[in-house]
C-alpha positions as CSV (number, residue, x, y, z in Angstrom):
1,X,-6.5,18.5,-19.5
2,X,-4.1,18.1,-16.6
3,X,-0.7,19.6,-17.0
4,X,1.9,16.9,-16.6
5,X,5.3,17.6,-15.1
6,X,7.8,17.5,-17.9
7,X,9.9,14.9,-16.1
8,X,7.0,12.3,-16.2
9,X,5.1,10.5,-18.9
10,X,1.8,12.0,-20.2
11,X,-1.5,10.8,-18.7
12,X,-2.2,7.1,-19.5
13,X,-5.7,6.2,-20.3
14,X,-7.4,4.4,-17.4
15,X,-9.2,1.2,-18.2
16,X,-11.5,-0.5,-15.6
17,X,-14.9,-1.5,-14.6
18,X,-17.4,1.3,-14.3
19,X,-20.9,0.4,-13.0
20,X,-23.7,2.8,-13.8
21,X,-26.4,1.0,-11.9
22,X,-28.4,3.4,-9.9
23,X,-26.2,6.4,-10.7
24,X,-27.5,9.8,-9.6
25,X,-27.1,12.9,-11.7
26,X,-27.1,16.5,-10.5
27,X,-30.2,18.4,-11.4
28,X,-29.9,21.8,-12.9
29,X,-30.7,24.6,-10.3
30,X,-33.1,27.3,-11.2
31,X,-32.0,29.9,-13.7
32,X,-29.7,32.4,-12.1
33,X,-29.0,30.3,-9.0
34,X,-25.3,30.5,-7.9
35,X,-25.6,29.9,-4.2
36,X,-23.7,26.7,-3.4
37,X,-26.3,25.6,-0.9
38,X,-29.1,25.8,-3.5
39,X,-26.9,24.0,-6.0
40,X,-26.1,21.2,-3.5
41,X,-29.8,20.8,-2.5
42,X,-30.8,20.7,-6.2
43,X,-29.2,17.3,-6.4
44,X,-31.9,14.6,-6.3
45,X,-31.9,12.9,-3.0
46,X,-29.8,15.5,-1.2
47,X,-31.1,17.2,2.0
48,X,-29.6,19.6,4.5
49,X,-29.0,18.6,8.1
50,X,-27.2,21.8,9.1
51,X,-24.7,24.5,7.9
52,X,-21.9,25.6,10.1
53,X,-19.8,28.7,9.6
54,X,-16.1,28.7,9.1
55,X,-14.0,31.6,7.8
56,X,-13.1,31.3,4.2
57,X,-15.4,28.3,3.6
58,X,-19.0,27.1,3.9
59,X,-19.5,23.8,5.7
60,X,-22.6,21.6,5.1
61,X,-23.8,18.5,6.8
62,X,-26.0,16.6,4.4
63,X,-28.0,13.4,3.9
64,X,-27.9,11.7,0.6
65,X,-30.4,9.0,-0.4
66,X,-28.5,5.8,-1.4
67,X,-29.8,2.4,-2.5
68,X,-29.2,-0.3,0.0
69,X,-28.1,-2.6,-2.9
70,X,-26.5,-0.9,-5.9
71,X,-27.2,-4.0,-8.0
72,X,-30.9,-3.8,-7.2
73,X,-31.6,-0.1,-6.5
74,X,-35.3,-0.6,-6.3
75,X,-35.0,-2.8,-3.2
76,X,-34.9,0.0,-0.7
77,X,-32.8,3.1,0.3
78,X,-31.1,4.6,3.3
79,X,-29.8,8.1,4.2
80,X,-26.1,8.4,4.0
81,X,-24.5,11.3,5.8
82,X,-21.9,13.4,4.0
83,X,-20.3,16.7,4.6
84,X,-19.1,19.4,2.1
85,X,-16.3,21.9,3.0
86,X,-16.9,24.4,0.2
87,X,-14.2,26.8,-1.0
88,X,-14.8,27.5,-4.6
89,X,-16.2,25.5,-7.5
90,X,-13.2,26.6,-9.6
91,X,-10.9,24.7,-7.2
92,X,-10.2,20.9,-7.2
93,X,-12.1,18.7,-4.8
94,X,-10.8,16.1,-2.4
95,X,-13.0,13.1,-1.6
96,X,-12.3,12.0,2.0
97,X,-13.5,9.1,4.1
98,X,-12.2,7.7,7.4
99,X,-13.9,4.3,6.6
100,X,-16.0,4.9,9.7
101,X,-18.3,7.7,10.8
102,X,-18.0,11.2,9.4
103,X,-17.0,14.2,11.6
104,X,-19.5,17.0,11.6
105,X,-16.8,19.4,12.7
106,X,-15.1,21.3,9.8
107,X,-11.8,19.6,9.1
108,X,-9.4,19.6,6.2
109,X,-7.4,16.5,5.1
110,X,-3.8,17.0,4.2
111,X,-4.4,16.7,0.4
112,X,-7.2,19.4,0.7
113,X,-4.7,21.8,2.3
114,X,-2.1,20.9,-0.3
115,X,-4.4,21.7,-3.3
116,X,-6.3,24.4,-1.5
117,X,-9.6,22.9,-2.5
118,X,-13.0,21.7,-1.5
119,X,-13.6,18.6,0.5
120,X,-16.5,16.1,0.3
121,X,-16.5,13.6,3.2
122,X,-18.5,10.4,3.3
123,X,-19.7,8.4,6.2
124,X,-19.1,4.7,5.5
125,X,-22.3,2.7,5.1
126,X,-23.7,0.9,8.2
127,X,-22.0,3.2,10.6
128,X,-24.8,5.0,12.5
129,X,-26.7,7.0,11.5
130,X,-25.9,5.9,7.9
131,X,-27.4,2.4,8.4
132,X,-30.4,0.9,6.5
133,X,-33.3,-0.1,8.7
134,X,-33.7,-3.0,8.8
135,X,-30.0,-3.7,8.2
136,X,-29.2,-6.4,5.6
137,X,-25.6,-7.0,6.6
138,X,-24.9,-8.9,3.3
139,X,-25.0,-5.5,1.6
140,X,-22.0,-4.3,3.6
141,X,-19.0,-5.0,1.3
142,X,-16.3,-3.1,-0.4
143,X,-18.0,-2.9,-3.7
144,X,-21.2,-1.5,-2.3
145,X,-19.3,1.1,-0.4
146,X,-17.2,2.0,-3.5
147,X,-20.5,2.4,-5.4
148,X,-21.7,4.8,-2.7
149,X,-18.7,7.0,-3.4
150,X,-19.2,6.7,-7.2
151,X,-22.8,7.8,-6.9
152,X,-21.9,10.8,-4.7
153,X,-19.1,11.7,-7.1
154,X,-21.4,11.4,-10.1
155,X,-24.0,13.6,-8.4
156,X,-21.6,16.3,-7.5
157,X,-19.2,16.4,-10.5
158,X,-21.4,18.9,-12.4
159,X,-21.0,21.3,-9.4
160,X,-17.4,20.6,-8.7
161,X,-16.1,20.1,-12.2
162,X,-12.4,20.5,-11.6
163,X,-10.1,17.6,-10.8
164,X,-10.8,15.2,-7.9
165,X,-8.4,13.4,-5.5
166,X,-9.6,10.7,-3.2
167,X,-8.0,10.2,0.2
168,X,-8.3,8.6,3.6
169,X,-6.3,7.2,6.5
170,X,-6.1,3.6,7.7
171,X,-9.5,2.0,6.9
172,X,-10.1,5.3,5.0
173,X,-7.0,4.6,3.0
174,X,-8.2,1.1,2.3
175,X,-11.6,2.6,1.2
176,X,-9.9,5.0,-1.2
177,X,-8.0,2.2,-2.7
178,X,-11.0,-0.1,-3.1
179,X,-12.9,2.8,-4.7
180,X,-10.1,3.2,-7.2
181,X,-10.1,-0.5,-8.0
182,X,-13.8,-0.6,-8.8
183,X,-14.2,2.9,-10.4
184,X,-10.7,3.8,-11.8
185,X,-12.1,6.5,-14.1
186,X,-13.6,8.7,-11.3
187,X,-10.6,10.2,-9.6
188,X,-7.6,12.0,-10.9
189,X,-5.4,10.8,-8.1
190,X,-5.5,8.8,-4.8
191,X,-3.6,9.5,-1.6
192,X,-4.0,6.5,0.8
193,X,-2.5,6.9,4.2
194,X,-1.4,3.9,6.4
195,X,-3.6,1.5,4.5
196,X,-3.3,-2.2,5.6
197,X,-3.3,-4.8,2.9
198,X,-4.0,-8.2,4.4
199,X,-3.8,-10.2,1.2
200,X,-3.7,-13.7,2.8
201,X,-5.7,-13.6,6.0
202,X,-4.1,-16.8,7.4
203,X,-0.5,-15.7,6.8
204,X,0.5,-12.9,9.3
205,X,4.2,-13.6,10.0
206,X,5.0,-10.0,8.8
207,X,3.5,-8.7,12.0
208,X,5.6,-11.0,14.2
209,X,8.7,-9.8,12.4
210,X,7.6,-6.2,12.9
211,X,7.2,-6.5,16.7
212,X,10.6,-8.3,17.0
213,X,12.4,-5.3,15.6
214,X,10.3,-2.1,16.1
215,X,11.8,0.7,18.1
216,X,14.5,-0.1,20.6
217,X,15.1,-3.2,22.6
218,X,14.7,-1.3,25.9
219,X,11.2,0.0,24.8
220,X,10.2,-3.5,23.6
221,X,11.3,-5.0,26.9
222,X,9.3,-2.5,28.9
223,X,6.1,-3.1,26.8
224,X,6.5,-6.9,26.8
225,X,7.1,-6.9,30.6
226,X,3.9,-5.0,31.4
227,X,1.8,-7.1,29.0
228,X,3.1,-10.3,30.5
229,X,2.6,-9.1,34.0
230,X,-1.0,-8.1,33.3
231,X,-1.6,-11.8,32.5
232,X,0.4,-13.1,35.4
233,X,-1.7,-11.0,37.7
234,X,-4.9,-11.9,36.0
235,X,-6.9,-12.8,39.1
236,X,-6.5,-9.6,41.1
237,X,-6.7,-7.3,38.0
238,X,-9.9,-9.1,36.8
239,X,-11.5,-8.3,40.2
240,X,-10.7,-4.7,39.5
241,X,-12.2,-5.1,36.0
242,X,-15.4,-6.6,37.5
243,X,-15.8,-3.5,39.8
244,X,-15.0,-1.2,36.9
245,X,-17.6,-2.9,34.7
246,X,-20.3,-2.8,37.4
247,X,-19.7,0.8,38.2
248,X,-20.1,1.8,34.5
249,X,-22.8,-0.7,33.6
250,X,-20.7,-2.6,31.1
251,X,-21.7,-6.1,29.9
252,X,-19.9,-8.8,27.9
253,X,-22.5,-10.7,25.9
254,X,-20.9,-10.2,22.5
255,X,-17.4,-11.3,23.3
256,X,-18.8,-14.0,25.7
257,X,-17.2,-13.2,29.1
258,X,-15.2,-10.7,31.1
259,X,-12.2,-13.1,31.0
260,X,-12.2,-13.0,27.2
261,X,-12.5,-9.2,27.2
262,X,-9.7,-8.8,29.7
263,X,-7.3,-10.9,27.7
264,X,-8.2,-9.1,24.5
265,X,-7.4,-5.7,26.0
266,X,-4.1,-6.9,27.4
267,X,-3.0,-8.5,24.1
268,X,-3.8,-5.3,22.3
269,X,-1.4,-3.4,24.6
270,X,1.9,-3.6,22.6
271,X,0.1,-3.1,19.3
272,X,-1.8,-0.1,20.6
273,X,1.4,1.5,21.9
274,X,3.1,1.4,18.5
275,X,0.0,2.4,16.6
276,X,-0.4,5.6,18.6
277,X,2.9,6.4,20.3
278,X,6.6,6.9,19.6
279,X,9.8,5.6,21.0
280,X,10.0,8.8,23.1
281,X,6.8,7.8,24.9
282,X,8.5,4.6,26.3
283,X,9.5,6.7,29.3
284,X,5.9,6.5,30.4
285,X,5.9,2.7,30.5
286,X,6.9,1.1,33.8
287,X,10.5,0.0,33.5
288,X,10.3,-2.8,36.1
289,X,7.0,-4.5,35.5
290,X,7.5,-7.3,38.0
291,X,7.9,-4.8,40.8
292,X,5.2,-2.4,39.7
293,X,2.0,-2.1,41.6
294,X,-1.3,-3.6,40.4
295,X,-2.5,0.0,39.9
296,X,0.5,0.9,37.8
297,X,0.0,-2.2,35.5
298,X,-3.8,-1.4,35.3
299,X,-3.3,2.2,34.4
300,X,-0.7,1.5,31.8
301,X,-2.8,-1.1,30.0
302,X,-6.0,1.0,30.4
303,X,-4.3,4.1,29.0
304,X,-3.1,2.4,25.9
305,X,-5.7,-0.3,25.2
306,X,-8.8,0.8,27.1
307,X,-10.6,-1.7,29.3
308,X,-14.0,-0.3,28.2
309,X,-13.6,-1.4,24.6
310,X,-14.4,-5.1,24.5
311,X,-17.6,-4.5,26.4
312,X,-20.8,-4.6,24.5
313,X,-21.0,-0.9,24.8
314,X,-17.5,-0.4,23.4
315,X,-17.9,-2.8,20.5
316,X,-21.3,-1.8,19.3
317,X,-20.3,1.3,17.3
318,X,-17.7,-0.7,15.5
319,X,-19.8,-3.7,14.5
320,X,-19.6,-2.7,10.8
321,X,-15.8,-2.7,10.9
322,X,-15.5,-6.1,12.6
323,X,-18.1,-7.5,10.2
324,X,-16.0,-6.4,7.3
325,X,-12.8,-7.7,8.9
326,X,-14.5,-11.1,9.3
327,X,-16.0,-11.2,5.8
328,X,-13.5,-9.5,3.4
329,X,-10.8,-7.3,5.0
330,X,-9.1,-9.9,7.1
331,X,-7.6,-9.4,10.6
332,X,-4.1,-9.9,12.0
333,X,-3.0,-12.7,14.2
334,X,0.2,-12.4,16.1
335,X,2.2,-14.5,18.6
336,X,3.6,-13.6,22.1
337,X,6.9,-15.4,22.5
338,X,7.7,-13.4,25.6
339,X,4.6,-14.8,27.5
340,X,4.4,-18.4,28.6
341,X,1.6,-20.4,27.0
342,X,-0.2,-21.0,30.3
343,X,-1.0,-17.3,30.6
344,X,-2.6,-17.0,27.2
345,X,-6.0,-18.6,27.1
346,X,-7.5,-17.3,23.8
347,X,-4.8,-15.5,21.8
348,X,-5.8,-12.9,19.3
349,X,-9.5,-13.5,18.9
350,X,-11.2,-13.5,15.4
351,X,-13.6,-10.7,14.3
352,X,-16.4,-13.2,14.7
353,X,-16.1,-12.8,18.5
354,X,-16.7,-9.1,18.3
355,X,-19.9,-9.2,16.2
356,X,-23.3,-10.2,17.7
357,X,-24.1,-13.9,16.8
358,X,-27.4,-12.8,15.3
359,X,-25.4,-11.4,12.3
360,X,-24.2,-14.1,9.9
361,X,-20.6,-13.9,8.6
362,X,-18.7,-15.8,6.0
363,X,-15.2,-14.9,4.9
364,X,-14.4,-14.2,1.2
365,X,-10.6,-14.9,0.7
366,X,-10.6,-13.6,-2.9
367,X,-11.7,-10.0,-2.1
368,X,-8.3,-8.7,-0.9
369,X,-6.3,-10.8,-3.4
370,X,-8.3,-9.2,-6.2
371,X,-7.6,-5.7,-4.9
372,X,-3.9,-6.4,-4.3
373,X,-3.5,-7.8,-7.8
374,X,-5.3,-4.9,-9.3
375,X,-3.1,-2.3,-7.5
376,X,0.1,-4.1,-8.5
377,X,-0.8,-4.2,-12.1
378,X,-3.1,-1.2,-12.7
379,X,-2.4,1.5,-10.2
380,X,-2.4,5.0,-11.8
381,X,-1.7,8.2,-9.9
382,X,-1.8,6.5,-6.5
383,X,0.3,7.5,-3.5
384,X,0.6,5.2,-0.4
385,X,2.1,6.7,2.7
386,X,3.1,4.5,5.7
387,X,4.7,5.1,9.1
388,X,7.9,3.2,9.9
389,X,6.8,2.3,13.4
390,X,3.1,1.6,12.6
391,X,2.1,-2.1,13.0
392,X,-0.6,-1.8,10.3
393,X,2.2,-1.0,7.8
394,X,3.7,-4.5,8.2
395,X,1.5,-5.7,5.3
396,X,1.5,-2.7,2.9
397,X,0.3,-2.2,-0.6
398,X,3.0,-2.8,-3.1
399,X,3.4,-1.8,-6.7
400,X,4.3,-4.1,-9.7
401,X,5.5,-3.5,-13.2
402,X,2.0,-2.5,-14.4
403,X,1.8,0.5,-12.0
404,X,2.2,4.0,-13.5
405,X,2.9,7.3,-11.7
406,X,2.3,5.6,-8.4
407,X,4.4,5.4,-5.2
408,X,4.8,3.8,-1.8
409,X,6.6,6.1,0.7
410,X,7.4,5.6,4.4
411,X,7.7,8.3,7.0
412,X,10.7,7.6,9.3
413,X,9.8,7.1,13.0
414,X,6.1,7.8,12.5
415,X,3.1,5.8,13.7
416,X,-0.4,5.4,12.4
417,X,-0.6,9.2,12.0
418,X,2.0,9.2,9.2
419,X,1.5,11.8,6.5
420,X,3.2,13.5,3.6
421,X,4.5,16.2,6.0
422,X,6.4,13.5,7.9
423,X,8.3,12.2,4.9
424,X,12.0,13.1,4.5
425,X,12.4,16.5,2.7
426,X,13.0,15.2,-0.8
427,X,10.1,12.7,-0.7
428,X,7.8,15.3,0.9
429,X,8.4,17.7,-1.9
430,X,8.1,15.0,-4.5
431,X,4.8,13.7,-3.1
432,X,3.4,17.2,-2.8
433,X,4.3,17.9,-6.4
434,X,2.5,14.8,-7.6
435,X,-0.6,15.7,-5.7
436,X,-0.6,19.2,-7.1
437,X,-0.1,17.8,-10.6
438,X,-2.9,15.3,-10.2
439,X,-5.2,18.0,-9.1
440,X,-4.1,20.2,-12.0
441,X,-3.0,23.1,-9.8
442,X,0.8,22.7,-9.9
443,X,2.3,26.2,-10.1
444,X,4.7,26.8,-13.0
445,X,7.6,26.9,-10.5
446,X,6.7,23.4,-9.3
447,X,6.4,22.2,-12.9
448,X,9.9,23.5,-13.5
449,X,11.3,22.3,-10.1
450,X,9.3,19.7,-8.1
451,X,11.6,20.3,-5.1
452,X,9.8,23.7,-4.7
453,X,6.4,22.1,-4.0
454,X,4.6,23.0,-0.9
455,X,0.9,23.2,0.2
456,X,-1.0,26.0,-1.5
457,X,-3.1,26.8,1.6
458,X,-1.6,28.1,4.8
459,X,-1.8,25.8,7.8
460,X,-4.9,26.3,10.0
461,X,-4.5,24.9,13.5
462,X,-8.2,24.0,13.8
463,X,-9.0,23.1,10.3
464,X,-5.8,21.1,9.7
465,X,-5.7,19.2,13.0
466,X,-3.6,16.2,12.2
467,X,-3.5,14.2,15.4
468,X,-4.2,10.6,14.6
469,X,-7.7,9.7,15.6
470,X,-7.1,7.5,18.6
471,X,-9.2,4.4,18.2
472,X,-8.3,2.1,21.1
473,X,-7.7,-1.6,20.5
474,X,-6.8,-3.5,17.4
475,X,-8.6,-1.6,14.7
476,X,-7.1,0.3,11.6
């Protein structure tokens, strides 16, 4: 039983939908086997890719056999890549996903450091190499992905029997939230960082309000000036883009033309700055865009947005994300009041433009409404952390009267890399105390005084690298 802090209510029974279709269970290792590698490989469908050393841990890259369709598990399987950062089976475990590919370099998420535990990391289905062949894209949805996590958890729970916390940032924070919605009895807590919540895909005015007031007027004016100038100088800068594409072998079949790609990169410029930078970085933006050289405009846009992205080669690794954005997750649309209409030909283009036409897409407007409603009325032991200056936080998750022991906190001045460490001191201690309690490892001193809460594991510069993963262009 988890120990509850005396200043909070006791654990509430979680009620929700739990699917057992295709569930995998851990097989018992041979008598006398205690080696963690042998125990992991005793799980049916688990195979070893490699083991990498790291002081104080064992780190495994593994493949796990998953059904392509959890509703019809007999209709084919694929290999899903996961990693395990093993510390001790007597410690809690953090289930991490970025919502994209998985890193094969040992890394520790913030909750893993806080609870001094193990970490299981999952590559999201359909991101290579975790893609069925042939790929039935209709099986890429939030329920199927949540069922991947549920099946991994079920397979490993007998090995890692202490409390589990799920986590992830951005699309990974969304993933952790969706997992909780569909399998609310699996995890003992959820820490979702900078998770967008686009409930009504066609209503995006919150983003326009965000960009009208974020940062300082001087910074906004600099960014808006460069963005406008890049469109005013479209003809000479597109010639530079043509040469750049030819030199690197870039093509534009998916988006349709170099012109479309150019505008998409330019329109991502202001968003990209606030997603990855801070007000202090405004000094690097040309102050007088009209008198800046073509090279200065090009370099500023390329540094922040990246002219390589909307090429076929740049888009291809992210086809699964754009497919989901165009079928369930939704995607923002913003306006550009500082740019005359004659300079904007396409506006923010829909996800459909970034996915090959050979892949069918149809949007499901009920998917995000369902998750949003569930969080508002059923959230238990959930923590949402946002950055004050992160555009993706303009439409956050919110909690209603039905939520229990759940919180939405905002880190002042932070961007898409916002975390618990960036919260104000009182909220930082509070959030840390809740995570420790959910993991059932809160020291007695923290139970008596939550303000004393701090991570149980010392910071490791390599293992705890917190820099936000810079994913250029408009993508969470």
